[in-house]
C-alpha positions in Angstrom: -7.8 -93.0 -109.7 -6.1 -95.8 -107.9 -6.7 -99.6 -110.0 -7.8 -101.9 -107.8 -7.9 -106.3 -108.3 -10.0 -108.2 -106.3 -9.6 -111.4 -105.2 -11.7 -113.8 -103.5 -13.3 -117.0 -103.9 -16.7 -115.9 -103.6 -18.2 -114.0 -106.6 -20.8 -112.3 -104.6 -17.7 -110.6 -102.4 -16.3 -109.5 -105.6 -19.4 -108.3 -107.1 -20.0 -106.5 -103.5 -16.4 -104.8 -103.6 -16.5 -103.7 -107.8 -19.8 -101.9 -106.7 -18.1 -100.1 -103.8 -15.0 -99.1 -105.6 -16.4 -97.9 -108.6 -18.9 -96.0 -107.2 -16.4 -93.7 -105.1 -15.1 -92.3 -107.9 -11.9 -92.3 -106.5 -10.9 -95.9 -107.3 -11.4 -98.4 -110.4 -11.2 -102.7 -110.3 -10.0 -103.4 -113.1 -10.0 -107.3 -112.5 -10.9 -110.5 -110.6 -9.4 -113.5 -109.5 -10.7 -116.5 -107.5 -7.9 -118.0 -106.5 -4.0 -117.1 -105.9 -2.7 -118.2 -108.5 -4.7 -116.3 -110.4 -4.3 -113.5 -108.5 -1.0 -113.7 -109.5 -1.3 -113.8 -113.0 -4.0 -110.7 -112.5 -1.4 -108.4 -110.4 1.8 -108.8 -113.3 -1.1 -108.3 -115.9 -2.4 -105.7 -114.9 -0.4 -103.8 -112.2 -3.0 -102.9 -109.6 -1.8 -100.1 -107.1 -3.6 -102.1 -104.8 -5.5 -106.4 -104.6 -8.0 -106.6 -101.6 -6.4 -110.3 -101.2 -8.4 -113.3 -99.3 -7.0 -115.7 -96.8 -8.9 -119.0 -97.8 -9.2 -119.6 -101.6 -8.9 -122.7 -103.4 -5.6 -123.7 -105.4 -3.3 -121.0 -103.6 -4.4 -119.3 -100.2 -3.4 -116.0 -99.5 -0.6 -116.7 -97.5 1.2 -118.5 -100.0 1.2 -115.8 -102.1 1.5 -112.7 -100.3 4.9 -112.4 -100.5 5.4 -112.7 -103.9 2.3 -110.5 -104.8 3.4 -107.4 -102.1 6.5 -107.2 -104.5 4.2 -106.3 -107.6 1.0 -104.3 -105.5 0.5 -102.9 -102.5 -1.6 -106.0 -100.7 -4.9 -105.0 -98.6 -5.9 -108.5 -96.9 -9.7 -108.8 -96.9 -10.9 -111.8 -95.4 -13.4 -112.7 -92.4 -10.6 -114.5 -90.2 -9.2 -112.3 -87.9 -7.3 -115.0 -85.7 -3.8 -114.0 -84.3 -1.4 -116.2 -86.1 -3.0 -115.2 -89.7 -3.4 -111.4 -89.5 0.4 -111.9 -87.8 1.7 -114.3 -90.8 -0.3 -112.0 -93.6 1.3 -108.6 -92.0 5.1 -110.7 -92.1 4.4 -111.7 -95.7 4.1 -107.9 -96.9 0.1 -107.0 -96.4 0.0 -102.8 -95.7 -3.3 -103.8 -94.5 -5.9 -106.1 -92.9 -9.7 -105.5 -92.7 -11.8 -107.5 -91.3 -15.7 -108.4 -93.1 -18.3 -107.0 -91.1 -15.7 -104.6 -89.1 -16.0 -101.5 -92.0 -18.4 -99.8 -94.2 -17.7 -98.6 -97.8 -16.3 -95.4 -96.7 -13.9 -97.3 -94.3 -13.1 -99.7 -97.6 -12.6 -96.6 -99.6 -10.4 -94.8 -97.2 -8.3 -98.3 -96.2 -7.6 -98.8 -100.1 -6.4 -94.9 -100.4 -4.1 -95.2 -97.5 -2.7 -98.1 -98.5 -2.1 -97.2 -101.9 -0.2 -94.3 -100.8 2.2 -96.7 -99.2 1.1 -96.2 -95.7 -0.9 -99.0 -93.5 -4.5 -99.5 -92.6 -5.7 -101.9 -89.8 -8.4 -102.9 -88.2 -9.0 -103.2 -84.6 -8.7 -106.9 -84.6 -5.5 -106.6 -86.7 -3.6 -103.4 -84.8 -4.3 -105.3 -81.5 -2.5 -108.3 -83.0 0.0 -106.0 -84.4 0.5 -103.9 -80.9 1.1 -107.1 -79.4 3.4 -109.0 -81.5 5.5 -105.4 -81.5 5.6 -105.8 -77.3 6.4 -109.3 -77.6 9.4 -108.2 -79.7 10.7 -105.7 -77.4 10.3 -107.7 -74.5 11.9 -110.1 -76.4 15.2 -107.8 -77.3 15.2 -106.2 -74.6 15.5 -110.2 -72.8 18.5 -110.8 -74.8 20.1 -107.4 -73.9 19.8 -108.3 -70.3 21.3 -111.9 -71.1 24.0 -110.4 -72.8 25.0 -108.4 -70.1 24.9 -110.3 -67.5 26.9 -113.2 -69.5 29.5 -110.3 -70.2 30.2 -109.8 -66.2 30.3 -113.8 -65.9 33.0 -113.4 -68.4 34.8 -110.7 -67.2 35.7 -112.9 -63.8 37.7 -115.3 -65.6 40.5 -112.7 -66.9 40.7 -114.3 -70.1 42.8 -112.7 -72.8 41.8 -111.5 -76.3 43.7 -114.1 -78.4 42.1 -116.5 -75.4 39.0 -115.6 -76.3 38.7 -115.9 -79.9 40.4 -119.6 -79.3 37.4 -120.5 -77.4 35.0 -118.8 -79.5 36.0 -120.8 -82.0 35.8 -123.7 -79.9 32.8 -124.0 -78.9 32.0 -123.9 -82.5 33.1 -127.2 -82.5 36.3 -126.4 -84.7 39.4 -128.8 -83.9 42.5 -127.6 -83.1 44.0 -127.4 -86.8 41.3 -125.6 -87.9 41.9 -122.7 -85.0 45.0 -122.8 -85.9 45.0 -122.0 -89.8 41.9 -119.6 -88.9 43.9 -117.4 -86.7 47.0 -118.1 -87.7 48.7 -119.7 -85.2 50.6 -122.6 -84.9 48.8 -125.7 -83.5 50.7 -126.1 -80.3 50.5 -122.6 -79.8 46.2 -123.2 -79.9 46.9 -125.9 -77.6 48.8 -123.3 -74.7 45.6 -120.8 -75.3 43.2 -123.7 -74.5 45.7 -124.8 -71.4 45.4 -121.4 -69.9 41.8 -120.8 -70.5 41.0 -124.5 -69.3 43.1 -123.1 -65.9 41.5 -119.9 -65.6 38.1 -121.1 -65.9 38.9 -124.4 -63.5 37.9 -127.0 -66.6 39.1 -130.5 -67.0 38.3 -129.9 -70.8 37.0 -128.2 -73.8 33.2 -129.1 -72.8 33.5 -127.8 -69.5 35.3 -124.5 -70.7 32.7 -124.1 -73.3 29.7 -125.1 -70.9 31.4 -122.2 -68.0 32.1 -119.5 -71.1 28.1 -119.5 -72.6 27.0 -119.9 -69.4 24.8 -123.2 -69.9 
C-alpha cells in the first residue's frame, strides 16, 4: 500500500484526490496539508511514500519547499500551472513527477503515484516537453562550450608558451600579484617576472592586461 500525503490549499481538490486514491486499493492517503509549512510538518510526522504537491499555496508555496520535501518523500507535483519556468524549477528542485489538472484521469493519477513511488519519473505531456527542451538546451550549451574550449586551445598553442609560463599567466588572469604567484608556485618573485617578460614577448603584449586578454581570447 502506497502511503500518500496530499498538499493543496483547496479542500475540494484534497477531498477528490483522497477519494480517487483510497478507492484504488493500491494507495492510502495518510494525511493532508493546505500550505507548504504544514506539508513539511506532515511529511516529517507521517513519512509518506509519495506527496502530491500543489505549486501555488499560502504561507509557503510548492517551489519554496520542494527541495526539502524531496529529502523526506517522493514528490509528485500536481497543479494547474504548466508554465515552462514552474515545471523547470519544480523538477530541478527535486520533484520526480509533474501532473497538470485537467490532463489526467483517476487511472493515470494512480499510475503516476505508483511510478513515482518506485523511484522513477512521471511527466504530463506539457512537463515532458519542457524537460526535453531543457535537455536540448543543456546539450547545445555543452557542445558550444566544448567548441569554444577547442578554439581557445588551438589559439593558445600558436603562442608556444612553456608549461610554467602558462601556469604563471593563468594565475595572473586570476588577478594575483607576482609575490602571491611566486608563493603559490614555489618560485622567487624575480623568476615570476622573468616568466612574465617571456610571456609578454611571445604574446606581443605590452602589459598584464593585454596578455590576459589575448590568452583568454577576449
